[in-house]
KEVOVO-915755 format. One record per atom (N, C-alpha, C): residue number from 0; residue in three letters; atom name; x, y, z. Coordinates in steps of 0.02 Angstrom, whole numbers, plus 32768, in hexadecimal, padded with zeros to 4 digits. Example, Ala and Ser with C-alpha at 12.3 -4.5 7.8 and 13.67 -1.06 7.14 Angstrom:
2
R num residu atome    x    y    z
R   0    ALA     N 8294 7EE4 8186
R   0    ALA    CA 8267 7F1F 8186
R   0    ALA     C 8294 7F5B 8186
R   1    SER     N 8282 7F90 8162
R   1    SER    CA 82AC 7FCB 8165
R   1    SER     C 8285 8002 818A
% end
This chain:
47
R num residu atome    x    y    z
R   0    MET     N 4951 1529 2574
R   0    MET    CA 4951 1558 2538
R   0    MET     C 494D 1584 256D
R   1    THR     N 495F 15C2 2544
R   1    THR    CA 4950 1613 257D
R   1    THR     C 4911 1638 2549
R   2    LYS     N 4914 164C 2573
R   2    LYS    CA 48C7 1675 2563
R   2    LYS     C 48F1 16A5 2529
R   3    ARG     N 492D 16C2 252C
R   3    ARG    CA 492E 16CF 24E6
R   3    ARG     C 4933 16A7 248C
R   4    ALA     N 4934 1681 24AE
R   4    ALA    CA 4923 164E 247B
R   4    ALA     C 48EE 1651 2446
R   5    VAL     N 48C3 1661 248B
R   5    VAL    CA 486C 1660 2477
R   5    VAL     C 485C 16AB 244E
R   6    GLU     N 4872 16CC 2484
R   6    GLU    CA 486D 170C 2462
R   6    GLU     C 4884 1719 2411
R   7    GLU     N 48A1 170D 240D
R   7    GLU    CA 48BD 16F5 23C9
R   7    GLU     C 489C 16BA 2398
R   8    SER     N 486E 16E3 23A7
R   8    SER    CA 4845 168E 2373
R   8    SER     C 484B 169A 231F
R   9    GLU     N 483B 16F2 231C
R   9    GLU    CA 4860 16DC 22C2
R   9    GLU     C 47FF 16D0 22AA
R  10    VAL     N 47D7 16F2 22D1
R  10    VAL    CA 47AC 16EA 22AA
R  10    VAL     C 47B4 1729 2267
R  11    ILE     N 4788 16E2 2240
R  11    ILE    CA 4792 16F3 21F5
R  11    ILE     C 475C 1723 21EE
R  12    ARG     N 4712 170E 220E
R  12    ARG    CA 46D4 172A 21E8
R  12    ARG     C 46A0 16FE 221A
R  13    VAL     N 4670 1748 2234
R  13    VAL    CA 4639 1743 2257
R  13    VAL     C 45F6 1731 2221
R  14    ASP     N 45C2 16EC 221D
R  14    ASP    CA 45AA 16E3 21FA
R  14    ASP     C 4553 1720 220F
R  15    ALA     N 4514 1722 21DF
R  15    ALA    CA 44F7 1733 2205
R  15    ALA     C 44D5 172C 224C
R  16    SER     N 44E0 16F4 225F
R  16    SER    CA 44C6 16B1 2299
R  16    SER     C 44F7 16E1 22BB
R  17    GLY     N 4531 16F4 22BA
R  17    GLY    CA 455B 1711 22FA
R  17    GLY     C 4598 16CD 22F7
R  18    ARG     N 4595 1684 22D0
R  18    ARG    CA 45C1 166C 22D8
R  18    ARG     C 461E 1671 22AF
R  19    ARG     N 463B 1659 22AF
R  19    ARG    CA 4676 1674 22DA
R  19    ARG     C 46A6 1637 22B1
R  20    ARG     N 46BA 164E 2265
R  20    ARG    CA 46FB 163E 2250
R  20    ARG     C 472B 1642 2249
R  21    HIS     N 4751 1616 2258
R  21    HIS    CA 47A9 1613 226E
R  21    HIS     C 47CA 1602 225B
R  22    SER     N 481C 1611 223F
R  22    SER    CA 4842 15F9 221C
R  22    SER     C 4843 15C7 2215
R  23    PRO     N 485C 1590 21C7
R  23    PRO    CA 487F 155D 21DF
R  23    PRO     C 48B1 154F 2216
R  24    GLU     N 48F1 1574 2228
R  24    GLU    CA 491A 157A 223F
R  24    GLU     C 490F 1577 2285
R  25    PHE     N 48DB 15B9 2291
R  25    PHE    CA 48C6 158C 22DF
R  25    PHE     C 48A7 156D 2304
R  26    LYS     N 4888 1556 22B8
R  26    LYS    CA 4861 150B 22DD
R  26    LYS     C 4894 14C3 22DE
R  27    ARG     N 48D2 14D2 22C0
R  27    ARG    CA 490B 14A5 22C9
R  27    ARG     C 493C 14A3 2325
R  28    ARG     N 492F 14F4 231E
R  28    ARG    CA 4960 14E2 234D
R  28    ARG     C 4922 14E1 2393
R  29    LEU     N 48E8 14F4 238C
R  29    LEU    CA 48B7 14C6 23BA
R  29    LEU     C 48AB 1490 23C7
R  30    THR     N 48B7 144F 238F
R  30    THR    CA 48CF 1418 2381
R  30    THR     C 48FF 1405 23C2
R  31    ARG     N 493B 1419 237D
R  31    ARG    CA 498E 1413 23B4
R  31    ARG     C 497A 1408 2405
R  32    LEU     N 4956 143E 241C
R  32    LEU    CA 4964 1459 245E
R  32    LEU     C 4934 13F9 2482
R  33    ALA     N 48FD 13FA 2461
R  33    ALA    CA 48C1 13E5 246A
R  33    ALA     C 4901 1392 2484
R  34    LEU     N 4920 1378 245E
R  34    LEU    CA 4919 134B 2457
R  34    LEU     C 4977 1336 2481
R  35    GLU     N 4990 136B 249B
R  35    GLU    CA 49AB 138A 24CE
R  35    GLU     C 49BC 1358 2509
R  36    PRO     N 49E4 1324 252B
R  36    PRO    CA 49E6 12F0 2562
R  36    PRO     C 49B8 130F 25A8
R  37    GLY     N 4999 1322 25D6
R  37    GLY    CA 496B 133F 25F5
R  37    GLY     C 493F 1359 25E5
R  38    ALA     N 4956 1385 25A2
R  38    ALA    CA 4924 13B9 257D
R  38    ALA     C 48C3 1399 2591
R  39    SER     N 48A0 13C2 259C
R  39    SER    CA 484D 13D4 25A2
R  39    SER     C 4818 13FD 2578
R  40    VAL     N 47FB 13E4 2567
R  40    VAL    CA 47F8 1407 2529
R  40    VAL     C 47AF 1440 253F
R  41    ALA     N 47AA 143C 255B
R  41    ALA    CA 476C 1457 2598
R  41    ALA     C 47A0 149C 25B1
R  42    GLY     N 47D8 146C 25CD
R  42    GLY    CA 4803 14C9 25D1
R  42    GLY     C 482C 14E2 25B1
R  43    ILE     N 4823 14C6 2586
R  43    ILE    CA 483F 14E6 2544
R  43    ILE     C 47F2 1542 251D
R  44    ALA     N 47A4 1510 2518
R  44    ALA    CA 477E 151A 2506
R  44    ALA     C 4789 1568 2537
R  45    ARG     N 4798 1556 258C
R  45    ARG    CA 4783 1598 25B9
R  45    ARG     C 47C0 15D2 25B5
R  46    ALA     N 47FA 15AD 2595
R  46    ALA    CA 4828 15D1 2596
R  46    ALA     C 4817 161A 257A
% end
């Protein structure tokens, strides 16, 4: 995963506690990346 994919995180809303809400498309993109052979969830999170 590239930094660009994370930077384009499509945050829909940030609530009063600071929790970010992401678009369903962004969540699907992260899931696809995590399911690729050799992918690391930690690596995706750090990107």
